[in-house]
N, C-alpha and C positions, 0 to 999 in steps of 0.2 A: 398511600400507594405511590409507587414510582412507575411512570410510564416511559418506556423506551420505544422510540420510533425507528424501526429498521432492524431486521433480523439477520444482518450480516455478522461476521465474526466479532466486530467491535461491540455491537449492541448485545449479542447473545452472550458473549463472555462477561460483559459487565452485569447482565442479568443473572448469570450463574454466580458471580461473586456476591452480589447483593442478596440473592435468595439464600445462599449459604449462611449469610449473616442474619437471616430471619426476616428480611424485608419482603413486603408484598410487592411483586413486580409483574407487570404485564408488558409484553412486546407487541407492538402493532406492526404488521407486515402487509404492505399493500398488494403484494402478489399472491397468487393462489398456492404457491409452494416456496419454501425457503431454498435459496441457492440459485434462483432464476430471476433475470437472465445472467449468464456468466459474462463478466467484464474485467477479467483479471488473468494474468499469465499463470498465477498460482505457484510461483517458485519462491521458496524461502530458504533461509540458512538453517543449519541444525539448531540454532538458538531457540527455535520454536519449541523444542523438546524440553526447554526449561519451564514451559507453561503447562504442557500436558503431553501424554504419550499418544501419538496418532495411531488410529486403527489402520491395519494394513489396507483395507479397502479404500481409504482416503488417499493413499500414496500411489501416484502413477509411475514415478521413477525416482531413484536415488542417483544423483550425479556426483562424480568425483573430480571433474575437470571443467574449467571454463576456457574457451578459446576467445581471446581478445584480439579483435581485428581493427587495424587502422588502414589508411589509404595504401601504405607501402610496407606494412609490417604485420606480423601475426605471432602471438605467443600463446602457449598453453600453460595454465596454472592449476595446481591441485587445490580443490575446494571440497566442501562437504555440503551439498545442497539437496533439497527435496522438492520434487515437482508434485503438486497435489491435484486431485480432481476437485476443482474449486467448489462445485455444487455440492459434492459429498462432504467436503470440509465444512461448509457453512451449515449443513444439516447436522453434522457431528457436534458442532459447538452448540447449536440450537437445542439438540437433544440433551446435552449436558445441563443447559439452563432449565429445561423442563424437569429433568430428574431432580434438580435441586429445589424445585418448587415454583419456578416462574411459569407464567401462562403466556401462550403465544396465540394471538388472534390474526389469522390469515384474512386476506381480502379486506383489510381495514386500513383506510388511508387517513393520515393526519390532514386536517383542513386549516385549523388555526386556533387561536386562543380567544376565550371570553373571560376576561379578568385574569387574576393571578393563578387560580387553582382549577379552572374549568377549561377543557379543550374540546374542540369540535372534531369529530371523526366521521368518516363516511364508510358505511358498509357497502362494498362494491357489488356484493351479490344481489342485494335488493334495492340498491341505489338510494338508500336512505341515510340521512345524517342523524347523529345523536351526540349528546354531550356527556362527558364523564368527568368526575372530580378526581383530582390527583394532587399529590404533594410536590412532585417534581417531574419535569419532562426532560428527557435526554434525546437530542437529535443524533441518531446514528444512521442517518438516511442519505449519506453520500454527498458528493460535491454539489448536487442540485438541492441540498437540504431545505425542505419546506419548513422545518422547525427554525432554522437559522433565518430564513426570510421572514417568517411571521414574527420573530423576536427582534428583528432589525439587527441581526448579528452577522449578516452576510456582506461585509463591506468590501465590494469590488474584488472578489477572489480572482486569482490568476491560475488557470488550469492548462496543462498540456492536453492536446488531443491525442489520445492513444488509439492507434488503429492496429488491431490484431486479428488474424484469421488462422484457422487450421488449414494446412495445405499438405499435400503429399510430397515428401522429400526424405530420402534415406541419408541420415547422418550418423555419426558416432553416438550411440544411444547412452553413453556414459558421460557425455559432455554437452554443454550448451554454449552458444555463441553470443558475444556482444560486439556490436559494430559501431565505430566512432569515426568522426571526421566530417568533412563538408557535405557529404551526402545525407548526414543526420544532424541538421542544425539544431543547436540548443539542447539536444538530448542524445539518444542513441537508438540503435536497432537491436533486435534480439531474435534468436532462433532456438527454441527450446523443444527437445523431443518429448513426446508423450507415449510413443510406441515405435515399433521398428521402422515405419514408413510415414508417420504423421508427426508434424511439428507445429508448434505455435509460433508463428512468424509475426513480428510486429515492429512498429516504430512509434516514437512519441515526438511531437513538435508543436510549436505554437500556431503555425499556419501552413497551408498547402500540404496537409497531412496525406490526402489521397494521392497526390502526385508523388510524394516521397515514398509512400508505401508501395505503389505499383512499380516504381523503379527498383526498389529493394527486392520485391517479389520476383520480378523478371530476372534480376541478377543472380538470385539463388536457385530459382526453379526453371528458368527459361520460358515460363508461360505465365498466364494470368488466372489460372484455375484456383478457386477458393472453395473449400468444403463447407465452411461456415464462418460467420463473423462473430467476434467477441470484443467489440470496441467500447470505449468509454472515455471519460475525462480522468486525468491524473492531476490532483491538486498540487500546487506548489506551496511548500511550507512558508508561512509568514509568522515571524515572532510577534507581530503586532496584533494578530487575530484575537478577538475576544471570544473565549470559549465558555464563559459563564456570565449570565446576566440574571441575578436574582435566583429563582428556582429553575432556571432553564440552562441546560448544559449541552455542549457539543462534544462528540468523540469520533475518532476515525477520520475518514475522508471529509466529513462535515466540518471537522475542526482543522483540516489540512495537516493532519498528523502523519506526514508522508516523508520518506527520505528523498531529498531533492536530487541526490546523485543517481538513484536507481528507480524512483517511483514506487518503491515498496512501502506498503502501509500496514500490512498485517501485524508484524511484530511491534511497531510503535503503538498501534492501537491496543494491543494486549497489555503493553506496559501502562498505557494511559488508563485502561480499565481499572487496574489496581489503584492508581492515583485517585481516580474519580470515586471509586468505591469508598476509599478512606475519607475523601472530602465530604461525601454525602453522609456517611455514618458519623463523622466527627465535626460537621459544620465548618469545614476549612474552605479557604479561598482556592478554588480550582485553577483560576488563572495563574495565581502565584505558585501553587504547588506543582502544577504541570511543568512550569519553566524550571523549577528546582530539580525535578526528577528526570525530565527528558529534554528540556529546552536546549541545553548545551550540545547534546548529541545532534539534534535536528538542525541547530544553527550551524554546526560544523559541516554537516552535509550540504546545507545551503551555500556556505562559503566556498566549499569545494566545487559545487555546481557552477557558481559564478565565475570561478577560475576556468573551469572546463569550457564554458560557453565562449571564452575568448581564445581558445586554442585554434591554431591553424592545423592543417594536415601534418605539417612538419613537426609541430609540437607533440601531436599524438604519437608520431613515429618515435620521437625521442623518449617520450614517457614509457612506451612499450620496451624500449631498449633498457631503461633502468629497471623495469619490472621483470625483465628476463633473467636478472642475476639470481643466483641460487640463494643468497642471503635474504633477498627481498621475497622470493618465492616462499621461503620458510615462514616469514612473518604473515604473508597473505593466507597461508594455510592455517596458522595458529589463531589469528584474529579475523573474524568475519566482519562484514559491513554493518552488522548490528551492534558492534562494539567499536565505533569509529574513533573514540578518543585514544585508547591504547593502541589501536591500529596505526593511526597517524603518528603518534608519538614514537612508536618503535620504528616505523618507516624512516622518519627523519633522523633518528639516532643511528640507524644502520646505513642509511644512504642520504647524507646531507644535500646531495644535488637535487633532491626533490624540492628543496627550498627555492631553487631558481624559478620554479613556476609560480611561487607566491607573489612575485612582483606584479603579476597580472591583476591582483586585487586593486592596485592603484593605477592600472593602465587606463 
């Protein structure tokens, strides 16, 4: 039996793939329902449709533009993005796993290991612990991963503090905004519509998140009213992170499988699920195979992030000037952020001046 801890999309999609291969799979979910609490913006590129066709009820909006804002500049670029109801999406993937034969146990919390093939779990309904025998354990339990901690695989992770809230604001409902510059140190801010007058407004940063968020909130809405909070940690990808130790594996946020440029982790985790499924079925080294399959892409995102973190407001203004060219816009429309290698290669080929920013790697 394979035990997966966490019924988010990473864990559920892996369970779906393994169950389809005839594996006995159980997902342990500590909450009373799949998809709660929500801690994600839920915006993805159309690349998600390479994995499955989303049901209409999962989709809040389809967006065809992104407004990129710097201190003194603003451009609009055509894109193809999907805003999901994240709770419904999580349940959609969990139902796929169940239909394939996986079992989901709600209100069950992973406590720790007792030897190689025994784990201790707690039934939160009756507050009792029990032991179950398992052949493998997968930590799909987020940046606070209890599995990673219990297996000594959580070596000093670095996380952004993501502060997001739903607020009332009327914006173009076919576009989302991204904000860069000194008001958004080390990351960026976002404003994503989910309906005609409600948006998901957020920022990510390493420190002083509340201060930066409320400044952004006031600049966009003129007030401090929040409908509800959807905050959480955003892991920073580390190529040195150990994601397999014997029969213990990590996936998704628990494995820091997140794009460092945007904080998006849904599609990287779906890719990782295919890799991990193959590794479990064929006894391959997941640490090595993941780097072969996805490591180059996530490392490129990390290097771009390291460059962006050194940008001044003037640098961002210059970057947007380059991006405003029609030849660049066409590339940004053709290649999304989930295909970073061809995206960057084509950008450099069409506009070599992007190379000027690469000097900041060594600054």
